[in-house]
C-alpha positions in Angstrom: 0.0 -0.1 0.0 1.2 3.6 -0.8 1.7 6.3 1.4 -0.1 9.8 1.1 1.6 12.7 2.8 0.0 16.1 3.1 2.3 19.2 2.7 0.2 22.3 3.6 0.8 26.0 3.8 -0.1 29.4 2.5 0.7 30.7 -0.8 4.4 31.6 -1.0 5.2 29.5 2.1 7.5 27.1 0.2 5.3 24.1 -0.8 6.5 23.8 -4.5 10.0 25.1 -3.5 10.4 22.1 -1.2 10.6 20.0 -4.5 13.9 21.4 -5.7 16.4 18.9 -4.2 14.9 15.9 -5.9 17.0 14.6 -8.8 15.5 13.8 -12.3 13.8 10.4 -12.0 13.1 10.5 -8.4 9.8 12.1 -8.5 7.0 12.9 -10.9 5.1 16.2 -10.4 1.3 16.6 -11.3 0.8 20.3 -12.3 -2.9 21.0 -11.5 -3.0 24.7 -11.8 -0.6 25.1 -14.8 1.8 27.4 -12.9 5.6 27.0 -13.4 8.0 25.8 -10.7 9.4 28.5 -8.3 12.9 27.3 -9.2 14.9 26.5 -12.3 13.7 22.9 -13.3 16.8 20.6 -13.4 14.9 18.0 -15.4 12.1 16.8 -13.0 9.1 15.2 -14.7 6.3 17.6 -14.6 2.9 16.5 -16.0 0.2 19.1 -16.9 -3.2 17.7 -15.7 -5.0 19.9 -18.0 -3.1 18.3 -21.0 -3.6 14.9 -19.7 -7.3 15.5 -19.5 -7.3 16.9 -22.9 -5.6 13.8 -24.2 -7.9 11.6 -22.5 -11.4 13.0 -23.3 -14.2 11.9 -21.0 -11.8 11.2 -18.0 -11.8 13.5 -15.0 -8.7 15.1 -13.4 -8.7 12.3 -10.8 -8.9 9.6 -13.4 -5.9 10.8 -15.4 -3.8 11.2 -12.2 -4.5 7.8 -11.1 -3.8 6.3 -14.6 -0.5 8.2 -14.9 0.6 7.0 -11.5 -0.1 3.3 -12.4 1.8 3.7 -15.6 4.9 5.3 -14.0 7.9 3.8 -12.3 8.4 6.6 -10.0 8.7 5.9 -6.2 7.4 9.6 -5.4 4.8 11.8 -6.8 3.8 15.4 -6.0 0.3 16.8 -6.7 0.8 20.6 -6.9 -1.6 22.2 -5.8 -4.0 19.5 -4.8 -6.8 21.8 -3.5 -7.3 22.9 -7.1 -8.7 19.5 -7.8 -11.6 20.3 -5.6 -11.9 24.0 -6.8 -11.9 23.0 -10.5 -14.4 20.3 -9.7 -16.6 22.9 -8.1 -16.4 25.1 -11.2 -17.4 22.2 -13.4 -20.4 21.6 -11.2 -21.3 25.3 -10.7 -24.6 24.9 -12.5 -25.7 21.7 -10.6 -28.3 22.2 -8.1 -28.6 20.6 -4.7 -26.2 19.6 -1.9 -25.3 16.2 -3.4 -22.5 17.8 -5.5 -20.6 18.6 -2.4 -20.7 15.0 -1.4 -19.5 13.9 -4.8 -16.7 16.4 -4.7 -15.5 15.1 -1.2 -15.9 11.5 -2.4 -13.6 12.2 -5.4 -10.9 13.7 -3.4 -11.2 11.0 -0.8 -11.0 8.1 -3.3 -7.8 9.7 -4.7 -6.2 9.3 -1.3 -7.7 5.9 -1.0 -6.3 4.9 -4.4 -2.8 6.0 -3.2 -3.1 3.8 -0.1 -4.7 0.6 -1.7 -3.5 0.6 -5.3 0.1 1.8 -5.4 3.1 -0.2 -4.3 4.2 0.0 -0.7 7.4 2.0 -1.6 5.6 4.8 -3.3 5.0 8.1 -1.6 2.5 10.7 -2.9 2.9 14.2 -1.6 -0.3 16.4 -1.7 0.8 20.0 -1.9 -2.2 21.9 -0.4 -3.2 25.5 0.5 -4.4 26.3 4.0 -7.1 28.6 5.5 -7.6 30.2 8.8 -10.4 28.9 10.9 -12.6 31.0 13.2 -10.6 29.5 16.2 -7.2 30.9 14.7 -5.9 27.5 13.5 -4.8 26.8 10.0 -6.4 23.7 8.1 -6.3 22.3 4.7 -8.4 24.5 2.4 -11.5 23.0 0.7 -14.2 24.9 -1.1 -16.4 25.8 2.0 -18.2 24.5 5.0 -20.6 22.2 3.1 -17.7 20.2 1.9 -15.9 20.4 5.2 -19.0 18.6 6.8 -18.3 15.8 4.3 -14.5 15.6 4.5 -11.8 16.2 7.1 -8.8 16.3 4.7 -6.1 15.9 7.5 -7.8 12.9 9.0 -6.9 10.9 5.9 -3.0 11.4 6.4 -0.6 10.1 9.0 1.9 12.8 8.1 1.0 16.3 7.6 3.8 19.0 7.5 3.0 22.7 7.7 5.1 25.0 5.6 6.0 28.4 6.9 8.7 31.1 6.3 10.4 33.9 8.1 12.8 36.6 6.7 15.6 34.2 7.0 14.4 30.9 5.6 11.6 28.5 4.7 10.9 25.5 7.0 8.5 22.7 7.9 6.7 22.4 11.2 6.2 18.8 11.9 3.8 18.9 15.0 0.7 21.1 15.6 2.0 23.7 18.1 -1.7 24.6 18.5 -1.6 26.7 15.2 -2.0 24.0 12.5 -3.0 20.5 11.8 0.6 19.3 11.5 1.4 15.9 12.8 4.0 13.1 12.2 5.0 9.8 13.9 7.0 10.0 17.0 10.8 10.5 16.5 10.6 10.7 12.6 11.5 14.4 12.5 12.5 17.2 14.7 9.7 19.6 15.6 11.1 22.0 13.0 13.1 20.8 9.8 14.3 22.4 6.5 11.9 23.0 3.6 13.3 20.0 1.7 11.0 17.2 0.5 13.9 15.1 -0.7 15.1 15.0 3.0 11.5 14.2 4.2 11.2 11.5 1.6 14.5 9.9 2.8 13.5 10.1 6.5 10.1 8.5 5.9 11.7 5.6 4.0 14.3 5.0 6.6 11.7 5.1 9.4 9.4 2.5 7.9 12.2 0.6 6.0 10.8 1.4 2.6 12.8 1.0 -0.6 15.2 4.1 -0.9 14.5 6.6 -3.6 17.9 7.4 -4.8 18.8 7.5 -8.5 22.7 7.4 -7.8 22.3 4.2 -5.9 20.2 2.6 -8.5 22.7 3.4 -11.2 25.6 1.7 -9.3 
């Protein structure tokens, strides 16, 4: 079974930036919103979800992502930015009446995570790079498309690892535990409470912690 990991943070907090230390062949990136990476791409495989949908008429964004994962040999994937899957789904259903569409949208997102867990190999990690919103209680949570969908789906509850991206004037970093301000969480002793904004480091630590196959192109070439 594969492993979904949630990387959440505000726009500009370093979610996409955290991908830059992966080497070509170590990760495949699904570009949902069509925005360029915030660093010079050194050959990382980047797949436009819009182009995949266009090439596979009749299939949803979720369907083409699942199919591409099954066809790929990558041990790591990133969905950047995953909240747009729900947002674009909402736009597509804008003219539909009734509350049932919110349940349908929640189910589609949940089933993508369920697919990662149940249908991908055990050494595959999928990083969901996701925007956050501030609750009335002053805590950051994964962004959806409103309270109606929130009533159907608690996004963070589907993940064992949730890392919160943040930045100050000196650097970008991940918070690995809640601290009362976010929904961040991670297994005991996997990470320090605060770590560098580097998903390659995160990927390595997760694989070491759970004895998963290393994701290292240089080792595979030897």
